[in-house]
C-alpha positions in Angstrom: -17.4 1.2 -30.3 -19.1 -2.0 -29.1 -19.1 -2.3 -25.3 -20.5 -4.8 -22.8 -23.6 -3.9 -20.8 -24.2 -6.1 -17.7 -27.4 -5.5 -15.8 -27.2 -2.4 -13.6 -27.0 -4.3 -10.3 -24.0 -6.3 -11.5 -22.3 -3.2 -12.8 -22.7 -1.7 -9.2 -21.3 -4.9 -7.6 -18.2 -5.0 -10.0 -17.6 -1.3 -9.4 -17.8 -1.8 -5.6 -15.2 -4.6 -5.7 -12.7 -2.6 -7.8 -13.3 0.6 -5.8 -12.4 -1.4 -2.6 -9.1 -2.5 -4.2 -8.4 1.1 -5.3 -8.9 2.3 -1.7 -6.5 -0.4 -0.4 -3.9 0.7 -2.9 -4.3 4.4 -1.9 -3.9 3.4 1.8 -0.7 1.5 1.0 0.6 4.4 -1.0 0.0 6.7 1.9 1.7 4.3 4.3 4.7 4.1 1.9 5.0 7.9 1.8 4.8 8.2 5.6 7.4 5.5 6.0 9.7 7.2 3.5 9.3 10.5 5.4 10.0 8.7 8.7 13.2 7.1 7.2 14.4 10.5 5.9 14.0 12.0 9.4 15.5 9.1 11.2 18.6 9.2 8.9 19.1 12.9 9.5 18.8 12.3 13.3 20.8 9.1 13.6 23.6 10.0 11.2 24.3 13.3 13.0 23.2 12.8 16.6 23.6 9.0 17.1 21.9 7.1 19.9 21.7 8.5 23.4 24.4 11.1 23.2 24.2 14.2 25.5 27.5 16.0 24.6 28.3 17.2 21.1 31.1 19.1 19.4 31.4 21.3 16.3 33.5 19.8 13.5 34.2 20.5 9.8 31.2 18.3 8.9 28.9 19.9 11.4 27.8 19.1 14.9 28.3 15.5 16.0 28.5 13.5 19.2 31.6 14.2 21.3 32.7 10.5 21.1 32.6 10.4 17.3 35.6 11.1 15.1 35.9 12.5 11.6 38.0 10.8 8.9 38.4 11.3 5.2 36.9 8.5 3.1 40.4 7.6 1.9 41.6 7.2 5.4 39.1 4.5 6.3 39.3 2.7 2.9 41.6 -0.1 1.7 40.7 0.7 -2.0 38.9 3.5 -3.9 39.4 2.8 -7.6 38.0 2.7 -11.1 39.5 2.0 -14.5 38.6 4.8 -17.0 40.1 2.6 -19.8 37.5 -0.2 -19.6 36.4 -0.6 -23.3 36.4 -3.0 -26.2 35.1 -5.7 -23.9 34.2 -9.1 -25.3 31.3 -10.8 -23.5 30.9 -14.5 -22.9 28.1 -16.8 -22.1 29.5 -17.8 -18.7 32.3 -16.2 -16.7 32.8 -13.3 -14.3 29.7 -11.2 -13.8 29.9 -7.6 -14.8 28.2 -5.0 -12.5 27.0 -1.8 -14.2 25.1 1.2 -12.9 21.7 0.2 -14.3 21.7 -2.8 -12.0 22.0 -0.7 -8.8 18.7 -0.1 -7.0 17.8 3.1 -5.1 17.6 1.1 -1.9 21.4 0.4 -1.9 21.1 -3.1 -3.2 22.0 -4.8 -6.5 19.5 -6.3 -9.0 18.9 -10.0 -8.0 17.8 -11.2 -11.4 21.0 -12.8 -12.6 19.7 -13.0 -16.2 20.2 -9.2 -16.4 24.0 -9.5 -15.9 26.5 -9.8 -18.6 29.7 -11.9 -18.2 33.3 -11.3 -19.1 36.1 -13.9 -19.2 38.5 -14.6 -16.3 41.2 -13.3 -18.6 39.4 -10.0 -19.2 38.7 -9.6 -15.5 42.3 -10.2 -14.6 43.2 -7.1 -16.7 41.3 -5.0 -14.0 42.4 -6.6 -10.7 41.7 -3.5 -8.5 38.0 -3.5 -9.4 37.3 -7.2 -8.6 34.8 -6.8 -5.8 34.6 -8.6 -2.5 31.7 -9.2 -0.1 31.0 -6.0 1.9 32.6 -3.7 -0.8 30.6 -0.8 -2.2 30.1 0.0 -5.9 29.2 3.6 -6.6 28.2 5.3 -9.8 30.6 8.2 -10.4 30.0 9.1 -14.1 26.8 10.3 -15.6 24.3 9.3 -13.0 26.1 10.2 -9.7 25.8 8.6 -6.3 23.9 5.3 -6.8 25.4 2.9 -4.3 25.2 -0.8 -3.5 26.8 -3.2 -1.1 28.3 -6.4 -2.6 26.6 -9.6 -1.2 28.1 -13.1 -1.2 26.7 -14.1 -4.5 28.5 -11.2 -6.4 32.0 -11.7 -4.7 34.6 -11.9 -7.5 32.5 -9.8 -10.0 34.0 -6.9 -11.8 32.7 -3.4 -12.6 32.4 -1.1 -15.5 34.2 2.3 -15.9 31.1 4.2 -14.7 31.4 2.7 -11.2 34.0 3.1 -8.4 34.9 0.3 -6.1 35.1 1.3 -2.4 36.5 -1.2 0.0 36.3 0.1 3.6 38.4 -0.9 6.5 36.2 -3.5 8.2 37.8 -3.0 11.6 36.6 0.7 11.7 33.6 0.5 9.4 30.3 -1.5 9.4 29.2 -1.6 5.8 25.4 -1.4 6.4 25.9 1.8 8.4 28.0 3.4 5.6 25.3 2.4 3.1 23.0 4.9 4.8 25.8 7.5 5.1 26.4 7.2 1.3 22.7 7.4 0.6 22.2 10.4 2.9 21.3 13.8 1.4 24.5 15.4 3.0 26.9 12.9 1.3 25.0 13.1 -2.1 25.2 16.9 -2.0 29.0 16.8 -1.3 29.4 14.3 -4.1 27.6 16.6 -6.5 29.7 19.6 -5.4 32.9 17.8 -6.0 31.9 16.4 -9.4 33.1 18.0 -12.6 30.4 20.3 -14.2 31.1 19.1 -17.7 28.5 17.5 -20.1 29.0 14.1 -18.4 29.4 14.6 -14.6 32.4 12.6 -13.2 34.2 12.5 -9.9 37.8 11.2 -9.6 39.1 8.9 -6.9 41.2 11.6 -5.1 38.2 13.9 -4.7 36.0 11.1 -3.5 38.6 10.1 -1.0 38.7 13.6 0.3 35.1 13.6 1.5 35.0 13.7 5.3 32.7 11.3 7.2 31.6 10.7 10.8 33.0 7.6 12.6 31.0 6.3 15.5 32.1 3.2 17.3 31.5 -0.1 15.5 28.8 -1.0 18.1 26.9 2.2 17.5 27.3 1.9 13.7 25.6 -1.6 14.0 22.8 -0.3 16.2 22.0 2.6 13.8 22.1 0.3 10.8 19.8 -2.1 12.5 17.2 0.6 13.2 17.3 1.9 9.6 17.2 -1.6 8.2 13.9 -2.2 10.1 12.4 0.8 8.4 13.7 -0.5 5.0 12.1 -3.9 5.8 8.7 -2.2 6.4 9.1 -0.3 3.1 9.8 -3.6 1.3 6.8 -5.2 2.9 4.5 -2.3 1.9 5.7 -2.3 -1.7 5.2 -6.0 -1.9 1.7 -5.6 -0.6 1.0 -2.9 -3.1 2.1 -5.2 -5.9 -0.3 -7.9 -4.7 
């Protein structure tokens, strides 16, 4: 092999520069791991003990603050639905965006690169009216890869979803979407989802079973406060990952 051979002093300078960059990357990686650990601990604490509570009670979902209530997902939802017959779809250049599981990120958000989305016609979308999503709705992967979750932002209102996803539209009077994003991403909910899923070759959960999962219901004000705290940790993670990329 033919290789370059700078003078030894220049080799040393180049190695020092690149080693410095490697050290910075290692420090950022360490900060990301610490922040992820912090988030996991905070989710466990806030989603079970809330903020500032001194009295607790034992419930079917474990020990929670006395002021909190427990409801089934179906009782706090306006719609929990998927169409298992979504097939033979014709795609068009422009039309209604189609959301599929591959476009859901681990953070609970959707892919922002619109070029990665396929489109279906308005006519096709109207065949599946109950899965046309609105701002604040959730989409959840419920077939194959289980439990990936995302909130629908403004830009995706009116989109439709594939058969591998479930549309969950919560009652906005009782539920703050950003709070339930963390509930759905929590280890406890994901474990419950896994237990209720069919153990066949392709794992699936049906709407009735999903609606039977019991969830904690703090007041809307406390939901907002908890979501704000956890969102701050997410913002730090986003900043650290961006820094690592640079």
